[in-house]
C-alpha positions, 0 to 999 in steps of 0.5 A: 384532544387526548393528553400528551403522553411524555416520551418514555425514558427506556433508552437510559439503560441503553445509553451508558457512558461507555456505549455512547463513547463506543458510538462516537468512536464509530462515527468519528472513524466514519467521518475520517473516511476510513473506507480508504483503509477498507474498513467496513463500519457497523451502521444502520441504513434506511432504504426503500422505494421512492415515496415509501415514507422513509423521511417520515420514519427519520422525522419521527426518530430525530424530531427533525422535519425531513422533506416529505413531498411526493417525487424526488426528494434526496439525491445522496446519502444522508448520515444522521448522528443523534446524541444526547446533550444538555444543549441543542446544537446542529452541525452539517458537513459534506464527506466527499466521495472517494472518486472525487478529485483532491481539488473537489474534495477540498472544495466540498470540505468547505461546506459547513453549516451550524444551528443553535436552535431547532427553529433555525434549522430548515432541512429542505433548504439544507438538502438543496444547498448541499445538492447544489454544492455537490453539483458545483453549480448545476441546475438544482432541478436537475435529478442528479445523484451523488456519491458524497454523504451529507452529515448532520450531527444533532445534539439535544437533551431529548435525543437518543444516541443513534446513527442512521444513514438515510439513502435515496429512494429506489426508483422503479424500473417500470411505472405503470407498466412502462419502462423508465427511459432516458435520463430517469433510467440513468438516475434509477441505475445510479440510485440502485448502484448506491443503495446496492453498495450500502446493502451489500456491506455485511456490517450494515443493518438494513431498515427496509421501509415498506409502504402499506399503500402497495403490495410488498411483493411489488416494491423493489426493496423486497427484491433488494433484500432477497439479493443482498441479505438472502438469509434475512439475518440483518434486516428489520422491516418497517411498515409505514402508512398503516393508517391508509388501509381500509379497516376490516379488509383483507389487506389490513389483516395481511399487513398485520400478519406481515408485521407479526413475521408470519409472511416474509420472515426476518430474524430482526422481525418487523416494526410499524409506524404511523406517518403524519396525515396531511391534517397533522402536518402542523402538529408538534412532535409530541402530538404526532407521537400521541396520535400514533399511540392512539391509532395502534391501540385500536382495532386489529393493530392492538393485537400486536405487541407494543414493542413492534409498533410506534416510534418510541419503541422503534427508537429503543429497538434500533438503539439495542440492535445497533449496540448489539451489532457493534459489539458482535463486530468488535473483534474484526473491527479492532483488527481492521483498525490495528491494520489501519493504524500500522499503515498510517504510521508507516506512511508518516515514517516514510514522510519523515520529520516535519521541516517547518523551521530553518533548524529542522530543514538544516538538520534534515539536509545534513542527515541526508548528506551524511547518508549520501556520502556514505553510499556514494563512497561505497559505490565508488570503492566497489563495496556494498554498504550495509544498508536498506537502500538498494540503488542498483543490482550492479554497483557503480564501480562495477559499471565503471570498470565494465565500461572502461574494459569495453572502451579499451577493447573497442579502441584496439578493435576499431581505434585505427582507420585501416585494417592493413592486410598482408598475405591474407592476415589482418595485422590489426586483429585482436582476440577477445575471449569473453566479449561483454554487453558493454563491448557489444554496445560500443562495437555497434556504435563504432564503424568498422576500419577499412580493409586495405592491403599492405602494398596499397597502404605503402603506395596510396597513404604513406606514398601520398604523404611522402610526395606532399612533404618532400624536403631538401636533400636526398630522397631516401632521408626520412621526413619526421613530419610524414610520420606525424601525418600518417599517425594522425590519419591512422588514429583518427577514430580515437576522439570519437570513441573517447567522447562516446565512452566519457558520455556513457560513463557520465550518464551511468554516474548521473543516473546513480547519483539521481537514484541515491538522492531519490531513495533518500528524499521525497520527490519535492526535495529531490527535484529542488536539490537537483535544480539548486545544487547537485545538477549544476555540479554535475553539469560542471563535471561534464564540462571538465571531462570534455576539457580533459579529453581535449587536453589528452588529445593534444599530443596526438592531434597537434604534436609530432609523435614522441616517446621515451618508452624503451619498448619503442626501439624493440618494436621497431627491430621486431617489425623490421625482422618480421618484414625481412623474413616475409620478403624471403618467403615464396609468394603464393600465386593467388593470396586471399583476404576474407575471400577476396583475392589480392594482387600479388606483389611483384619484386619489380614493383618494390624496386621501381621507386627510391621511396619504397624503402623510406615508406617501409621504415615510415610504416614500421615507425608509425605502427610501433609508435601507435601500439605505444601511444594507444596504451597510454591514451586509454590509461589517460582517459580512464585515470585522468578523465574518468577517475580524477575529474568525475569519480574522485570527489563524487561524494562532495556533490552533497556534503554536510559541509555544503549544507552548513554553508547554505544561505537561509534562502537556499536552505528553504528553497531546497529543504522546505516541504511541498504544500501537498506533503505538508497537507498530507502529513497533517491529514495523516496525523489527524487520521492517526490520532482519530484511529488510535482514539477509536482503537482505545475505545474499541479495545475497551468495549471489546474487553467488556464484551468478552466478559462471560456475564455479557456473552451468555445468560447464567446457567447452572451446570452440575459438577460431574466425575469428569471434573478434575481438581488440579491442586489443593489450591484449586479444590479450596477455591471450588469447595465453597458454595458457588455464586450465580456468576460462577455457575455461569462460568463453570464450564469455561473455568474448568477448561481454563483450570485444565489448561493452567494445570499443565503448568503443574505437571511433574515427571515420575517413574511408572509404578511397577506394582499397585498397592492394595485396594484399600490403599487405593481407596484411602489415598489419592493415586497419581495417574500416569497417562502415556503418550505412545507417539513419543514414549514420554510418561507424565503424571498429573498431580490430580485426582477425580472429582467426587461428591461427598455423598459417594462411598468408598465402594462407589469410588474404588472400582472407578479409580481402579479402572482409571488406574489400569487405563493410565498404567504405562508398560514397565520400563526395561533396564539393562 
């Protein structure tokens, strides 16, 4: 057996402390699920056809035994994180997919396995356990694929720092010329979708595994590369199983050409590794690597550069590719992390401070109560608070006032049972100049009064009350009980209209209070606050409104009419005078009311009964009292019910005084956070810590990458006349012999000096006369470029850079030409 060659330590120069920190930051961000912030992370992904040798490649890279049996092996993506450490430690977990429910994510997060020795680690058993966990008890033989990711963190002294994502093998859509059908076809489509999602990410470096057992053109992975990496910029081809080729045949030579990047050209090139043969399945990792070296040192494979063959070279190559790729993506990644930090911090601020102790809960409620009182007080007074809370387009006071005006209008329009018509004129007609939306809503909810002629009202309504309530004595004597009975029947709609109005006002107030609380608290606190405190108080106010209305209706429903309004007597006189004038007017033959003829009143009819004069007086008295009482009732409902019982102390529903008097049980029931909020805050805090830690490391790495020495190889750029010395200080800095690094940065320093030179620009009058040629040659001249756009002339304190070998005669013509170009036109003075 050939001697075992130890693994080279060429990775040491690639694995600095800063670079390992960079890889750890990327992996930590990936493990935290930053995809929810739409952050795409640089990564290496291994993909290929089913049974193409992907597992053998990973086994060679990681020195872990991956399942290599034929057929279906892995059913989900596996992220392998390799880190160099002094001790061996293997930890395994599952990163749930974004499409999982919260309950499923919580259950999958419980999957944790750890091993302290390679001998204890069984990858095949781990894959089966993870697959069963992802399937939640499904039959392990069921060929299901999952979007979850199995994460294996492997630390050991002999490992490079590398992170690779292994994807399920692509299933061919046709096997033996026959299309795959049934469940196998669904599995093939799902695997294709999973692999395509990773390959379409522009930040993914594709490790395309191609088996030498079949032509590359017939392998599905080649088509995937053409689809998702058409320019072949981020794909490294890996040829496996080269030892299965017959030595000396054209097929072997063809794969060697492919390896040399002469057939399918990839910018990252191709690499070849040798898999374990069946007799070598029991060999150690070192023996496996030595067998591979022996194979590539023989035959046609010995003509291939050593950097393109073998697992040792592949480790170095992948580490270099990954680090270079991460550095190239750092600027955009830093910006994405910044946005993620801002979004996470904003969400944390929206949740507010934690409320774990009773003191924190009491402080939280007290602050919210103060804010609630501030907003409600302004809302009740009709002023808008200078705050960020925008509860409603219309203030609460405006809504209450609009509803009150609609109530007053509808009471005058429809507060009476009858519309009395005389000579075709509605005696109860009310003119509305600007009907509002609220009035239209009230008007639609209240039935219209019945139309009745004056004569019918006198005979049928008032006459019935007179006949049913006669007193002892002369018939012409007025019965005060009749006036009350007629009034109560005439004002019967008042209660219905008033209850409807109070209901709508209460609903408006309740909605405003609820919206205010919702804007100040989270959903959990809002619901508990409404249930424990605000809701019961609002219900009590609603009952007080109803009781107040019943109290206000007592004088009009259960008492006889009574008033001390001095306008009452004046109204009686006006009504009697108007009636007297109407009696003397000639009656038309056919009076109309709303298009309907009304029976003309005959004089004989008015003199037929002794009750007629009494009925007229009763009608006058009732109408005079009604016009006075309806105004009082409208004001009482608006002031005593709405304002006093509902709006007056509305801010006291939730006040700091109330919070200070709460028991500990009440406080915890209202102000404690829900389990969901507590878990979300903890997750956001952890997320923010990880993002900020990643941001610090990424920013540090970005600064190192931005150094010129790491951007391009050293070049020597000769100085020319176009370079300018911007000041004597700059000349003293540039005169000494430049170092190699300064030569490398010479062009960048020139542009930087030009930019910084603008800070030393001075304004001076233009020259009207040029000194002699000798003076121009002996003394550095100030040049004054002109700006024709704004006619501002500036003079830069600089002179053309020349070499010491140039003579005055060589410099003179060039300086004269520059002077003529920059000489401004003469300034004309008045």
